[in-house]
C-alpha positions as CSV (number, residue, x, y, z in Angstrom):
1,M,-25.3,6.5,19.3
2,K,-27.7,9.0,17.6
3,E,-28.7,8.5,14.0
4,E,-26.1,10.7,12.2
5,P,-24.1,10.4,9.0
6,K,-21.9,7.4,8.8
7,N,-18.9,9.4,8.2
8,R,-19.2,11.3,11.4
9,M,-19.8,7.9,13.2
10,L,-16.8,6.4,11.8
11,A,-14.7,9.6,12.8
12,E,-16.0,9.3,16.3
13,I,-15.2,5.7,16.5
14,V,-11.7,6.2,15.2
15,T,-10.9,8.9,17.7
16,D,-12.6,7.1,20.6
17,P,-13.1,3.3,20.1
18,A,-15.1,3.0,23.2
19,R,-17.9,4.6,21.2
20,I,-18.4,1.2,19.5
21,A,-20.6,0.2,22.4
22,D,-23.1,3.0,21.3
23,V,-23.6,1.8,17.8
24,S,-26.8,0.1,17.2
25,P,-26.5,-3.3,15.6
26,E,-28.8,-2.2,12.6
27,I,-26.0,0.0,11.2
28,I,-23.0,-2.0,11.9
29,A,-23.2,-3.7,8.5
30,G,-23.3,-0.2,6.8
31,L,-20.3,1.1,8.8
32,R,-18.3,-2.1,8.0
33,G,-19.1,-1.6,4.3
34,E,-17.9,2.1,4.7
35,L,-14.7,0.9,6.3
36,A,-14.1,-1.6,3.5
37,A,-14.6,1.1,0.8
38,I,-12.0,3.4,2.7
39,D,-9.6,0.4,2.9
40,T,-9.9,-0.2,-0.8
41,L,-9.3,3.6,-1.5
42,L,-6.4,3.6,0.8
43,L,-4.8,0.5,-0.9
44,G,-5.6,2.0,-4.4
45,R,-3.6,5.1,-3.2
46,L,-0.6,2.9,-2.5
47,L,-0.7,1.4,-5.9
48,S,-1.6,4.5,-7.7
49,P,-0.4,5.7,-11.2
50,I,1.3,8.6,-9.3
51,R,3.6,6.3,-7.6
52,S,4.3,4.4,-10.7
53,A,5.1,7.6,-12.5
54,E,7.4,8.4,-9.7
55,R,9.3,5.1,-10.1
56,R,9.4,5.6,-13.9
57,S,11.0,8.9,-13.6
58,Q,14.2,7.1,-13.1
59,P,15.2,4.8,-15.7
60,D,15.2,0.8,-14.9
61,R,18.6,-0.5,-14.1
62,R,19.7,-3.8,-15.4
63,L,21.2,-5.7,-12.5
64,N,23.8,-8.4,-12.7
65,V,23.2,-11.7,-11.0
66,K,25.2,-10.7,-7.8
67,E,23.1,-7.6,-7.3
68,A,19.8,-9.3,-8.3
69,A,20.6,-12.2,-6.0
70,A,21.4,-9.6,-3.0
71,K,18.1,-7.8,-3.7
72,L,15.9,-11.1,-3.7
73,G,17.8,-12.7,-0.9
74,M,18.5,-15.7,-3.1
75,S,21.8,-17.4,-4.1
76,R,23.3,-16.7,-7.5
77,D,23.1,-20.2,-8.4
78,W,19.3,-20.2,-7.7
79,L,18.8,-17.2,-9.8
80,Y,20.7,-18.7,-12.6
81,R,18.7,-21.9,-12.5
82,H,15.4,-20.2,-12.3
83,A,16.2,-17.1,-14.5
84,A,14.1,-18.3,-17.5
85,A,11.0,-18.7,-15.5
86,Q,11.3,-15.2,-13.8
87,P,9.4,-12.1,-15.3
88,F,12.2,-9.7,-14.2
89,T,14.9,-11.6,-16.4
90,V,16.2,-9.6,-19.1
91,K,18.1,-11.6,-21.8
92,I,20.2,-9.8,-24.3
93,G,21.8,-12.5,-26.7
94,R,23.5,-14.8,-24.5
95,S,23.8,-12.3,-21.6
96,V,21.3,-12.5,-18.7
97,G,20.6,-9.6,-16.6
98,F,17.7,-8.7,-14.2
99,S,15.3,-5.7,-14.3
100,E,15.5,-3.8,-11.0
101,E,11.9,-2.4,-11.4
102,G,10.9,-5.8,-12.2
103,I,12.2,-7.4,-9.2
104,E,10.7,-4.8,-7.0
105,R,7.3,-5.3,-8.6
106,W,7.7,-9.2,-8.0
107,L,8.6,-8.7,-4.5
108,R,5.6,-6.4,-3.8
109,Q,3.2,-8.9,-5.6
110,R,4.8,-11.8,-3.4
111,A,4.3,-9.7,-0.3
112,G,0.7,-9.1,-1.3
113,R,0.9,-5.3,-1.7
């Protein structure tokens, strides 16, 4: 592949992966760095404040144990036994509820997103 800007090279490789054979070994590390930067930017976009603001536009719902257990895929018994240790537990007096937004955030973190 001729010496040309990295972004053009990346675009060509994305549209035609067979072009990888034309990439000289000296520039592979630089291209991989560019790909890592793009990946980081895409991940940042997924987790951007814009998405957070969209989610915040709707008020957080307080779920009862049955709703929360269904959302988590856990039993109600498990949820009651572990409620004190969970970051999405909302306790008001003796009443225990669960933040829907907190559960969704917790699930995303566990999924690595």
